[in-house]
Gaussian input, Z-matrix of N, CA and C with variables (Angstrom, degrees):
# hf/3-21g

backbone

0 1
 N
 C     1     B1
 C     2     B2     1     A1
 N     3     B3     2     A2     1     D1
 C     4     B4     3     A3     2     D2
 C     5     B5     4     A4     3     D3
 N     6     B6     5     A5     4     D4
 C     7     B7     6     A6     5     D5
 C     8     B8     7     A7     6     D6
 N     9     B9     8     A8     7     D7
 C    10    B10     9     A9     8     D8
 C    11    B11    10    A10     9     D9
 N    12    B12    11    A11    10    D10
 C    13    B13    12    A12    11    D11
 C    14    B14    13    A13    12    D12
 N    15    B15    14    A14    13    D13
 C    16    B16    15    A15    14    D14
 C    17    B17    16    A16    15    D15
 N    18    B18    17    A17    16    D16
 C    19    B19    18    A18    17    D17
 C    20    B20    19    A19    18    D18
 N    21    B21    20    A20    19    D19
 C    22    B22    21    A21    20    D20
 C    23    B23    22    A22    21    D21
 N    24    B24    23    A23    22    D22
 C    25    B25    24    A24    23    D23
 C    26    B26    25    A25    24    D24
 N    27    B27    26    A26    25    D25
 C    28    B28    27    A27    26    D26
 C    29    B29    28    A28    27    D27
 N    30    B30    29    A29    28    D28
 C    31    B31    30    A30    29    D29
 C    32    B32    31    A31    30    D30
 N    33    B33    32    A32    31    D31
 C    34    B34    33    A33    32    D32
 C    35    B35    34    A34    33    D33
 N    36    B36    35    A35    34    D34
 C    37    B37    36    A36    35    D35
 C    38    B38    37    A37    36    D36
 N    39    B39    38    A38    37    D37
 C    40    B40    39    A39    38    D38
 C    41    B41    40    A40    39    D39
 N    42    B42    41    A41    40    D40
 C    43    B43    42    A42    41    D41
 C    44    B44    43    A43    42    D42
 N    45    B45    44    A44    43    D43
 C    46    B46    45    A45    44    D44
 C    47    B47    46    A46    45    D45
 N    48    B48    47    A47    46    D46
 C    49    B49    48    A48    47    D47
 C    50    B50    49    A49    48    D48
 N    51    B51    50    A50    49    D49
 C    52    B52    51    A51    50    D50
 C    53    B53    52    A52    51    D51
 N    54    B54    53    A53    52    D52
 C    55    B55    54    A54    53    D53
 C    56    B56    55    A55    54    D54
 N    57    B57    56    A56    55    D55
 C    58    B58    57    A57    56    D56
 C    59    B59    58    A58    57    D57
 N    60    B60    59    A59    58    D58
 C    61    B61    60    A60    59    D59
 C    62    B62    61    A61    60    D60
 N    63    B63    62    A62    61    D61
 C    64    B64    63    A63    62    D62
 C    65    B65    64    A64    63    D63
 N    66    B66    65    A65    64    D64
 C    67    B67    66    A66    65    D65
 C    68    B68    67    A67    66    D66
 N    69    B69    68    A68    67    D67
 C    70    B70    69    A69    68    D68
 C    71    B71    70    A70    69    D69
 N    72    B72    71    A71    70    D70
 C    73    B73    72    A72    71    D71
 C    74    B74    73    A73    72    D72
 N    75    B75    74    A74    73    D73
 C    76    B76    75    A75    74    D74
 C    77    B77    76    A76    75    D75
 N    78    B78    77    A77    76    D76
 C    79    B79    78    A78    77    D77
 C    80    B80    79    A79    78    D78
 N    81    B81    80    A80    79    D79
 C    82    B82    81    A81    80    D80
 C    83    B83    82    A82    81    D81
 N    84    B84    83    A83    82    D82
 C    85    B85    84    A84    83    D83
 C    86    B86    85    A85    84    D84
 N    87    B87    86    A86    85    D85
 C    88    B88    87    A87    86    D86
 C    89    B89    88    A88    87    D87
 N    90    B90    89    A89    88    D88
 C    91    B91    90    A90    89    D89
 C    92    B92    91    A91    90    D90
 N    93    B93    92    A92    91    D91
 C    94    B94    93    A93    92    D92
 C    95    B95    94    A94    93    D93
 N    96    B96    95    A95    94    D94
 C    97    B97    96    A96    95    D95
 C    98    B98    97    A97    96    D96
 N    99    B99    98    A98    97    D97
 C   100   B100    99    A99    98    D98
 C   101   B101   100   A100    99    D99
 N   102   B102   101   A101   100   D100
 C   103   B103   102   A102   101   D101
 C   104   B104   103   A103   102   D102
 N   105   B105   104   A104   103   D103
 C   106   B106   105   A105   104   D104
 C   107   B107   106   A106   105   D105
 N   108   B108   107   A107   106   D106
 C   109   B109   108   A108   107   D107
 C   110   B110   109   A109   108   D108
 N   111   B111   110   A110   109   D109
 C   112   B112   111   A111   110   D110
 C   113   B113   112   A112   111   D111
 N   114   B114   113   A113   112   D112
 C   115   B115   114   A114   113   D113
 C   116   B116   115   A115   114   D114
 N   117   B117   116   A116   115   D115
 C   118   B118   117   A117   116   D116
 C   119   B119   118   A118   117   D117
 N   120   B120   119   A119   118   D118
 C   121   B121   120   A120   119   D119
 C   122   B122   121   A121   120   D120
 N   123   B123   122   A122   121   D121
 C   124   B124   123   A123   122   D122
 C   125   B125   124   A124   123   D123
 N   126   B126   125   A125   124   D124
 C   127   B127   126   A126   125   D125
 C   128   B128   127   A127   126   D126
 N   129   B129   128   A128   127   D127
 C   130   B130   129   A129   128   D128
 C   131   B131   130   A130   129   D129
 N   132   B132   131   A131   130   D130
 C   133   B133   132   A132   131   D131
 C   134   B134   133   A133   132   D132
 N   135   B135   134   A134   133   D133
 C   136   B136   135   A135   134   D134
 C   137   B137   136   A136   135   D135
 N   138   B138   137   A137   136   D136
 C   139   B139   138   A138   137   D137
 C   140   B140   139   A139   138   D138
 N   141   B141   140   A140   139   D139
 C   142   B142   141   A141   140   D140
 C   143   B143   142   A142   141   D141
 N   144   B144   143   A143   142   D142
 C   145   B145   144   A144   143   D143
 C   146   B146   145   A145   144   D144
 N   147   B147   146   A146   145   D145
 C   148   B148   147   A147   146   D146
 C   149   B149   148   A148   147   D147
 N   150   B150   149   A149   148   D148
 C   151   B151   150   A150   149   D149
 C   152   B152   151   A151   150   D150
 N   153   B153   152   A152   151   D151
 C   154   B154   153   A153   152   D152
 C   155   B155   154   A154   153   D153
 N   156   B156   155   A155   154   D154
 C   157   B157   156   A156   155   D155
 C   158   B158   157   A157   156   D156
 N   159   B159   158   A158   157   D157
 C   160   B160   159   A159   158   D158
 C   161   B161   160   A160   159   D159
 N   162   B162   161   A161   160   D160
 C   163   B163   162   A162   161   D161
 C   164   B164   163   A163   162   D162
 N   165   B165   164   A164   163   D163
 C   166   B166   165   A165   164   D164
 C   167   B167   166   A166   165   D165
 N   168   B168   167   A167   166   D166
 C   169   B169   168   A168   167   D167
 C   170   B170   169   A169   168   D168
 N   171   B171   170   A170   169   D169
 C   172   B172   171   A171   170   D170
 C   173   B173   172   A172   171   D171
 N   174   B174   173   A173   172   D172
 C   175   B175   174   A174   173   D173
 C   176   B176   175   A175   174   D174
 N   177   B177   176   A176   175   D175
 C   178   B178   177   A177   176   D176
 C   179   B179   178   A178   177   D177
 N   180   B180   179   A179   178   D178
 C   181   B181   180   A180   179   D179
 C   182   B182   181   A181   180   D180
 N   183   B183   182   A182   181   D181
 C   184   B184   183   A183   182   D182
 C   185   B185   184   A184   183   D183
 N   186   B186   185   A185   184   D184
 C   187   B187   186   A186   185   D185
 C   188   B188   187   A187   186   D186
 N   189   B189   188   A188   187   D187
 C   190   B190   189   A189   188   D188
 C   191   B191   190   A190   189   D189
 N   192   B192   191   A191   190   D190
 C   193   B193   192   A192   191   D191
 C   194   B194   193   A193   192   D192
 N   195   B195   194   A194   193   D193
 C   196   B196   195   A195   194   D194
 C   197   B197   196   A196   195   D195
 N   198   B198   197   A197   196   D196
 C   199   B199   198   A198   197   D197
 C   200   B200   199   A199   198   D198
 N   201   B201   200   A200   199   D199
 C   202   B202   201   A201   200   D200
 C   203   B203   202   A202   201   D201
 N   204   B204   203   A203   202   D202
 C   205   B205   204   A204   203   D203
 C   206   B206   205   A205   204   D204
 N   207   B207   206   A206   205   D205
 C   208   B208   207   A207   206   D206
 C   209   B209   208   A208   207   D207
 N   210   B210   209   A209   208   D208
 C   211   B211   210   A210   209   D209
 C   212   B212   211   A211   210   D210
 N   213   B213   212   A212   211   D211
 C   214   B214   213   A213   212   D212
 C   215   B215   214   A214   213   D213
 N   216   B216   215   A215   214   D214
 C   217   B217   216   A216   215   D215
 C   218   B218   217   A217   216   D216
 N   219   B219   218   A218   217   D217
 C   220   B220   219   A219   218   D218
 C   221   B221   220   A220   219   D219
 N   222   B222   221   A221   220   D220
 C   223   B223   222   A222   221   D221
 C   224   B224   223   A223   222   D222
 N   225   B225   224   A224   223   D223
 C   226   B226   225   A225   224   D224
 C   227   B227   226   A226   225   D225
 N   228   B228   227   A227   226   D226
 C   229   B229   228   A228   227   D227
 C   230   B230   229   A229   228   D228
 N   231   B231   230   A230   229   D229
 C   232   B232   231   A231   230   D230
 C   233   B233   232   A232   231   D231
 N   234   B234   233   A233   232   D232
 C   235   B235   234   A234   233   D233
 C   236   B236   235   A235   234   D234
 N   237   B237   236   A236   235   D235
 C   238   B238   237   A237   236   D236
 C   239   B239   238   A238   237   D237
 N   240   B240   239   A239   238   D238
 C   241   B241   240   A240   239   D239
 C   242   B242   241   A241   240   D240
 N   243   B243   242   A242   241   D241
 C   244   B244   243   A243   242   D242
 C   245   B245   244   A244   243   D243
 N   246   B246   245   A245   244   D244
 C   247   B247   246   A246   245   D245
 C   248   B248   247   A247   246   D246
 N   249   B249   248   A248   247   D247
 C   250   B250   249   A249   248   D248
 C   251   B251   250   A250   249   D249
 N   252   B252   251   A251   250   D250
 C   253   B253   252   A252   251   D251
 C   254   B254   253   A253   252   D252
 N   255   B255   254   A254   253   D253
 C   256   B256   255   A255   254   D254
 C   257   B257   256   A256   255   D255
 N   258   B258   257   A257   256   D256
 C   259   B259   258   A258   257   D257
 C   260   B260   259   A259   258   D258
 N   261   B261   260   A260   259   D259
 C   262   B262   261   A261   260   D260
 C   263   B263   262   A262   261   D261
 N   264   B264   263   A263   262   D262
 C   265   B265   264   A264   263   D263
 C   266   B266   265   A265   264   D264
 N   267   B267   266   A266   265   D265
 C   268   B268   267   A267   266   D266
 C   269   B269   268   A268   267   D267
 N   270   B270   269   A269   268   D268
 C   271   B271   270   A270   269   D269
 C   272   B272   271   A271   270   D270
 N   273   B273   272   A272   271   D271
 C   274   B274   273   A273   272   D272
 C   275   B275   274   A274   273   D273
 N   276   B276   275   A275   274   D274
 C   277   B277   276   A276   275   D275
 C   278   B278   277   A277   276   D276
 N   279   B279   278   A278   277   D277
 C   280   B280   279   A279   278   D278
 C   281   B281   280   A280   279   D279
 N   282   B282   281   A281   280   D280
 C   283   B283   282   A282   281   D281
 C   284   B284   283   A283   282   D282

   B1=1.4957
   B2=1.5421
   B3=1.3426
   B4=1.3554
   B5=1.5550
   B6=1.2442
   B7=1.4823
   B8=1.5502
   B9=1.3699
   B10=1.4624
   B11=1.3898
   B12=1.3528
   B13=1.5031
   B14=1.5244
   B15=1.3237
   B16=1.4252
   B17=1.5984
   B18=1.4263
   B19=1.4342
   B20=1.5355
   B21=1.3100
   B22=1.3755
   B23=1.5336
   B24=1.2564
   B25=1.5155
   B26=1.4980
   B27=1.2433
   B28=1.4150
   B29=1.5139
   B30=1.3410
   B31=1.5254
   B32=1.4871
   B33=1.2972
   B34=1.5371
   B35=1.4548
   B36=1.3645
   B37=1.5168
   B38=1.4974
   B39=1.2917
   B40=1.4080
   B41=1.5849
   B42=1.2549
   B43=1.4918
   B44=1.4543
   B45=1.2891
   B46=1.5777
   B47=1.6686
   B48=1.2744
   B49=1.6028
   B50=1.5600
   B51=1.2765
   B52=1.5282
   B53=1.4358
   B54=1.3450
   B55=1.4289
   B56=1.5481
   B57=1.2966
   B58=1.5158
   B59=1.4852
   B60=1.3315
   B61=1.4804
   B62=1.5083
   B63=1.3270
   B64=1.4784
   B65=1.5384
   B66=1.3059
   B67=1.4638
   B68=1.5706
   B69=1.2824
   B70=1.4654
   B71=1.6192
   B72=1.2659
   B73=1.4744
   B74=1.5151
   B75=1.3771
   B76=1.5885
   B77=1.5298
   B78=1.2433
   B79=1.4962
   B80=1.4072
   B81=1.3166
   B82=1.4800
   B83=1.4205
   B84=1.3777
   B85=1.4939
   B86=1.4129
   B87=1.3071
   B88=1.5070
   B89=1.4781
   B90=1.3390
   B91=1.5522
   B92=1.4511
   B93=1.4385
   B94=1.3853
   B95=1.4951
   B96=1.3810
   B97=1.4986
   B98=1.5453
   B99=1.3629
   B100=1.3745
   B101=1.6596
   B102=1.2471
   B103=1.4201
   B104=1.5976
   B105=1.2873
   B106=1.4545
   B107=1.5403
   B108=1.3062
   B109=1.4412
   B110=1.4972
   B111=1.3712
   B112=1.3717
   B113=1.6048
   B114=1.2880
   B115=1.3830
   B116=1.6224
   B117=1.2785
   B118=1.5113
   B119=1.5912
   B120=1.3753
   B121=1.4529
   B122=1.4596
   B123=1.3997
   B124=1.4073
   B125=1.5140
   B126=1.2893
   B127=1.5120
   B128=1.4323
   B129=1.3443
   B130=1.4467
   B131=1.4772
   B132=1.3488
   B133=1.4576
   B134=1.6135
   B135=1.2857
   B136=1.3624
   B137=1.5190
   B138=1.3543
   B139=1.4459
   B140=1.4454
   B141=1.2242
   B142=1.5119
   B143=1.5478
   B144=1.2537
   B145=1.4494
   B146=1.5565
   B147=1.3883
   B148=1.4910
   B149=1.5171
   B150=1.3717
   B151=1.5271
   B152=1.4800
   B153=1.3110
   B154=1.4218
   B155=1.5516
   B156=1.2868
   B157=1.5051
   B158=1.5130
   B159=1.4343
   B160=1.3799
   B161=1.5457
   B162=1.2623
   B163=1.4595
   B164=1.5798
   B165=1.2796
   B166=1.4528
   B167=1.4620
   B168=1.3780
   B169=1.4404
   B170=1.5426
   B171=1.4173
   B172=1.5423
   B173=1.5041
   B174=1.3062
   B175=1.6014
   B176=1.5544
   B177=1.4177
   B178=1.4428
   B179=1.4951
   B180=1.3042
   B181=1.5696
   B182=1.4431
   B183=1.2639
   B184=1.5026
   B185=1.5468
   B186=1.3362
   B187=1.3650
   B188=1.5257
   B189=1.2261
   B190=1.5019
   B191=1.5184
   B192=1.2574
   B193=1.4344
   B194=1.6204
   B195=1.2171
   B196=1.5297
   B197=1.5734
   B198=1.4260
   B199=1.4552
   B200=1.5191
   B201=1.2673
   B202=1.4352
   B203=1.6182
   B204=1.3303
   B205=1.4757
   B206=1.5582
   B207=1.3459
   B208=1.4280
   B209=1.5133
   B210=1.3150
   B211=1.4598
   B212=1.4692
   B213=1.2948
   B214=1.4814
   B215=1.4879
   B216=1.3640
   B217=1.4191
   B218=1.5786
   B219=1.2430
   B220=1.5552
   B221=1.4505
   B222=1.3788
   B223=1.4549
   B224=1.4739
   B225=1.2977
   B226=1.4950
   B227=1.4622
   B228=1.2809
   B229=1.5251
   B230=1.4027
   B231=1.3274
   B232=1.5414
   B233=1.5156
   B234=1.2874
   B235=1.5295
   B236=1.4466
   B237=1.2543
   B238=1.5141
   B239=1.5455
   B240=1.3764
   B241=1.4645
   B242=1.4553
   B243=1.4270
   B244=1.5117
   B245=1.4882
   B246=1.4123
   B247=1.4399
   B248=1.5726
   B249=1.2671
   B250=1.4475
   B251=1.6154
   B252=1.3495
   B253=1.4858
   B254=1.5507
   B255=1.3757
   B256=1.4935
   B257=1.5305
   B258=1.2530
   B259=1.3503
   B260=1.5884
   B261=1.2609
   B262=1.4426
   B263=1.6361
   B264=1.3267
   B265=1.3683
   B266=1.5692
   B267=1.1514
   B268=1.5318
   B269=1.4582
   B270=1.4039
   B271=1.4855
   B272=1.5310
   B273=1.2229
   B274=1.5591
   B275=1.4494
   B276=1.3115
   B277=1.4474
   B278=1.4846
   B279=1.2845
   B280=1.4683
   B281=1.6153
   B282=1.3413
   B283=1.5560
   B284=1.5293
   A1=107.34
   A2=113.79
   A3=123.90
   A4=113.56
   A5=117.82
   A6=124.88
   A7=106.39
   A8=114.69
   A9=123.85
   A10=112.80
   A11=119.55
   A12=122.61
   A13=107.97
   A14=114.25
   A15=120.32
   A16=101.39
   A17=117.27
   A18=118.14
   A19=106.61
   A20=115.10
   A21=124.29
   A22=112.68
   A23=113.24
   A24=118.67
   A25=117.52
   A26=117.48
   A27=124.00
   A28=112.29
   A29=118.09
   A30=123.11
   A31=110.52
   A32=111.86
   A33=118.64
   A34=110.44
   A35=112.15
   A36=121.17
   A37=110.87
   A38=117.73
   A39=122.57
   A40=107.07
   A41=123.56
   A42=126.03
   A43=110.17
   A44=118.79
   A45=121.46
   A46=104.89
   A47=114.14
   A48=116.42
   A49=108.27
   A50=118.52
   A51=119.79
   A52=115.52
   A53=116.94
   A54=123.93
   A55=116.05
   A56=115.68
   A57=119.03
   A58=115.47
   A59=120.93
   A60=118.37
   A61=108.43
   A62=115.91
   A63=118.59
   A64=108.55
   A65=111.40
   A66=115.30
   A67=111.23
   A68=118.72
   A69=119.29
   A70=110.04
   A71=112.60
   A72=118.03
   A73=113.33
   A74=115.86
   A75=120.97
   A76=107.52
   A77=117.15
   A78=116.59
   A79=111.23
   A80=120.87
   A81=124.09
   A82=114.16
   A83=116.64
   A84=122.82
   A85=112.09
   A86=119.71
   A87=125.01
   A88=109.60
   A89=118.97
   A90=117.20
   A91=105.51
   A92=123.35
   A93=122.59
   A94=114.42
   A95=114.14
   A96=120.05
   A97=108.94
   A98=119.14
   A99=121.79
   A100=110.07
   A101=115.05
   A102=118.06
   A103=113.44
   A104=119.22
   A105=124.50
   A106=108.54
   A107=119.39
   A108=122.34
   A109=111.70
   A110=116.15
   A111=114.67
   A112=113.20
   A113=121.45
   A114=129.68
   A115=109.00
   A116=112.21
   A117=114.66
   A118=109.76
   A119=114.95
   A120=117.53
   A121=117.57
   A122=119.63
   A123=123.78
   A124=108.04
   A125=113.68
   A126=121.29
   A127=104.71
   A128=119.44
   A129=125.71
   A130=112.13
   A131=120.82
   A132=121.53
   A133=103.40
   A134=114.17
   A135=125.51
   A136=109.83
   A137=119.53
   A138=126.70
   A139=106.10
   A140=121.65
   A141=125.73
   A142=110.20
   A143=117.59
   A144=121.90
   A145=113.33
   A146=109.98
   A147=115.73
   A148=109.50
   A149=116.04
   A150=119.06
   A151=114.40
   A152=122.65
   A153=120.58
   A154=113.80
   A155=114.96
   A156=117.05
   A157=109.54
   A158=111.17
   A159=117.32
   A160=112.32
   A161=116.48
   A162=117.77
   A163=106.33
   A164=118.14
   A165=126.74
   A166=107.53
   A167=123.69
   A168=126.79
   A169=114.25
   A170=111.63
   A171=117.89
   A172=114.71
   A173=116.48
   A174=117.89
   A175=100.26
   A176=108.98
   A177=123.55
   A178=107.92
   A179=116.71
   A180=123.10
   A181=110.17
   A182=114.29
   A183=123.97
   A184=109.17
   A185=118.85
   A186=127.16
   A187=111.55
   A188=120.23
   A189=123.16
   A190=109.08
   A191=119.91
   A192=125.34
   A193=108.26
   A194=117.61
   A195=123.17
   A196=108.15
   A197=114.84
   A198=116.99
   A199=111.81
   A200=116.03
   A201=123.96
   A202=106.03
   A203=106.92
   A204=117.09
   A205=107.56
   A206=114.61
   A207=119.89
   A208=110.17
   A209=118.51
   A210=122.41
   A211=110.67
   A212=114.54
   A213=122.87
   A214=106.91
   A215=115.52
   A216=120.35
   A217=102.84
   A218=120.53
   A219=119.69
   A220=107.81
   A221=119.53
   A222=127.18
   A223=109.26
   A224=117.14
   A225=126.72
   A226=111.22
   A227=122.12
   A228=120.87
   A229=107.33
   A230=115.09
   A231=125.40
   A232=104.67
   A233=114.51
   A234=124.69
   A235=118.79
   A236=120.64
   A237=123.57
   A238=112.09
   A239=115.50
   A240=119.03
   A241=117.36
   A242=116.18
   A243=118.36
   A244=112.72
   A245=115.83
   A246=118.87
   A247=111.79
   A248=115.15
   A249=116.69
   A250=113.34
   A251=110.04
   A252=111.00
   A253=116.07
   A254=113.26
   A255=117.64
   A256=106.60
   A257=129.73
   A258=131.87
   A259=108.40
   A260=116.10
   A261=118.60
   A262=107.42
   A263=115.23
   A264=114.77
   A265=112.63
   A266=130.25
   A267=124.55
   A268=106.10
   A269=111.90
   A270=120.61
   A271=108.94
   A272=117.15
   A273=117.17
   A274=110.69
   A275=116.41
   A276=117.46
   A277=108.49
   A278=119.16
   A279=124.47
   A280=108.60
   A281=109.40
   A282=115.42
   A283=105.21
   D1=-179.52
   D2=-173.85
   D3=-77.84
   D4=149.90
   D5=167.87
   D6=-98.78
   D7=115.54
   D8=-175.79
   D9=-115.20
   D10=129.29
   D11=174.24
   D12=-116.77
   D13=129.62
   D14=-179.78
   D15=-114.17
   D16=126.73
   D17=177.34
   D18=-118.18
   D19=137.71
   D20=178.89
   D21=-149.17
   D22=134.59
   D23=177.46
   D24=-118.47
   D25=16.66
   D26=-168.42
   D27=-68.87
   D28=-47.32
   D29=171.61
   D30=-148.58
   D31=177.58
   D32=175.71
   D33=-87.58
   D34=119.03
   D35=-176.42
   D36=-163.00
   D37=165.57
   D38=165.51
   D39=-152.11
   D40=-178.01
   D41=-169.66
   D42=-60.93
   D43=-29.65
   D44=-170.83
   D45=-72.56
   D46=-21.26
   D47=-171.17
   D48=-71.26
   D49=-23.95
   D50=178.26
   D51=-53.87
   D52=-38.26
   D53=-179.36
   D54=-92.61
   D55=-11.94
   D56=-173.92
   D57=-112.89
   D58=-17.93
   D59=-178.83
   D60=-154.64
   D61=165.29
   D62=178.70
   D63=-73.42
   D64=143.21
   D65=177.99
   D66=-134.02
   D67=157.10
   D68=179.52
   D69=-73.22
   D70=176.63
   D71=-176.24
   D72=-63.70
   D73=-40.13
   D74=-179.45
   D75=-63.56
   D76=-44.62
   D77=-174.64
   D78=-72.31
   D79=-38.58
   D80=172.81
   D81=-58.24
   D82=-46.99
   D83=178.94
   D84=-59.76
   D85=-45.49
   D86=178.79
   D87=-59.36
   D88=-45.12
   D89=-176.29
   D90=-68.35
   D91=-46.10
   D92=-177.38
   D93=-57.28
   D94=-49.05
   D95=-179.86
   D96=-59.86
   D97=-47.82
   D98=-175.71
   D99=-60.76
   D100=-46.61
   D101=178.81
   D102=-66.18
   D103=-34.17
   D104=176.95
   D105=-68.85
   D106=-43.96
   D107=175.17
   D108=-59.79
   D109=-44.15
   D110=-176.67
   D111=-71.50
   D112=-30.33
   D113=172.69
   D114=-59.49
   D115=-29.85
   D116=-176.92
   D117=-86.32
   D118=-1.55
   D119=177.45
   D120=110.05
   D121=-7.28
   D122=-176.65
   D123=-77.53
   D124=156.31
   D125=173.05
   D126=-94.53
   D127=114.96
   D128=-173.25
   D129=-115.95
   D130=126.17
   D131=174.45
   D132=-123.72
   D133=133.74
   D134=175.58
   D135=-105.95
   D136=125.75
   D137=173.62
   D138=-100.79
   D139=108.69
   D140=177.93
   D141=-129.75
   D142=-177.73
   D143=172.87
   D144=-87.49
   D145=45.33
   D146=177.88
   D147=-81.15
   D148=166.13
   D149=179.31
   D150=-84.69
   D151=-25.64
   D152=-179.05
   D153=-152.91
   D154=164.31
   D155=-179.89
   D156=-80.68
   D157=126.87
   D158=176.06
   D159=-139.33
   D160=163.79
   D161=173.19
   D162=-119.47
   D163=126.41
   D164=-173.09
   D165=-135.51
   D166=125.74
   D167=178.65
   D168=45.62
   D169=41.71
   D170=178.09
   D171=79.15
   D172=0.38
   D173=-176.81
   D174=-113.29
   D175=132.66
   D176=171.41
   D177=-83.55
   D178=122.87
   D179=171.81
   D180=-111.25
   D181=125.95
   D182=-177.71
   D183=-127.44
   D184=154.89
   D185=176.41
   D186=-66.09
   D187=125.00
   D188=176.19
   D189=-56.55
   D190=-42.30
   D191=-171.80
   D192=-63.67
   D193=-12.26
   D194=-177.09
   D195=-72.52
   D196=-20.34
   D197=174.77
   D198=109.52
   D199=-148.86
   D200=-171.33
   D201=-66.31
   D202=150.02
   D203=172.87
   D204=-82.35
   D205=168.07
   D206=169.67
   D207=-69.41
   D208=169.54
   D209=173.97
   D210=-46.25
   D211=145.37
   D212=179.64
   D213=-151.18
   D214=168.63
   D215=-178.98
   D216=-102.68
   D217=-18.19
   D218=-177.85
   D219=-151.26
   D220=130.12
   D221=170.82
   D222=-110.76
   D223=120.62
   D224=172.39
   D225=-99.06
   D226=105.84
   D227=172.69
   D228=-93.96
   D229=136.15
   D230=-172.98
   D231=-100.39
   D232=109.71
   D233=173.74
   D234=67.34
   D235=-19.26
   D236=-172.60
   D237=-123.96
   D238=104.12
   D239=-177.06
   D240=-56.86
   D241=-24.01
   D242=179.27
   D243=-64.78
   D244=-19.25
   D245=-179.36
   D246=-73.69
   D247=-11.66
   D248=178.52
   D249=-69.96
   D250=-18.80
   D251=176.38
   D252=-70.24
   D253=-6.63
   D254=-177.89
   D255=-76.87
   D256=-9.91
   D257=-170.38
   D258=-79.59
   D259=134.03
   D260=168.42
   D261=-78.28
   D262=154.38
   D263=179.04
   D264=-100.20
   D265=145.71
   D266=0.89
   D267=-87.27
   D268=144.27
   D269=-171.79
   D270=-164.77
   D271=129.97
   D272=171.38
   D273=-72.12
   D274=141.49
   D275=-177.86
   D276=-128.67
   D277=143.22
   D278=-179.08
   D279=-141.07
   D280=146.26
   D281=177.84
   D282=-108.64

């Protein structure tokens, strides 16, 4: 299956926060999308403003400030086109 990276810098969160505190629509959507893609067998990594690297519900959550992700097949940048620069080439990119 595909290796998918989702990059979001809107707020500080990771996958655990969906069950523990109120989140905005963007954060909630990223969590649900990442978990759904993982359930379909994809290797999903989310780069957000989280504090530490964790794996939750099959999704790897890593701090965005750590820099580039590992190689992936698709990079989804949430709302900010400059996040597309995190992709290793060759990689499909989407905003």
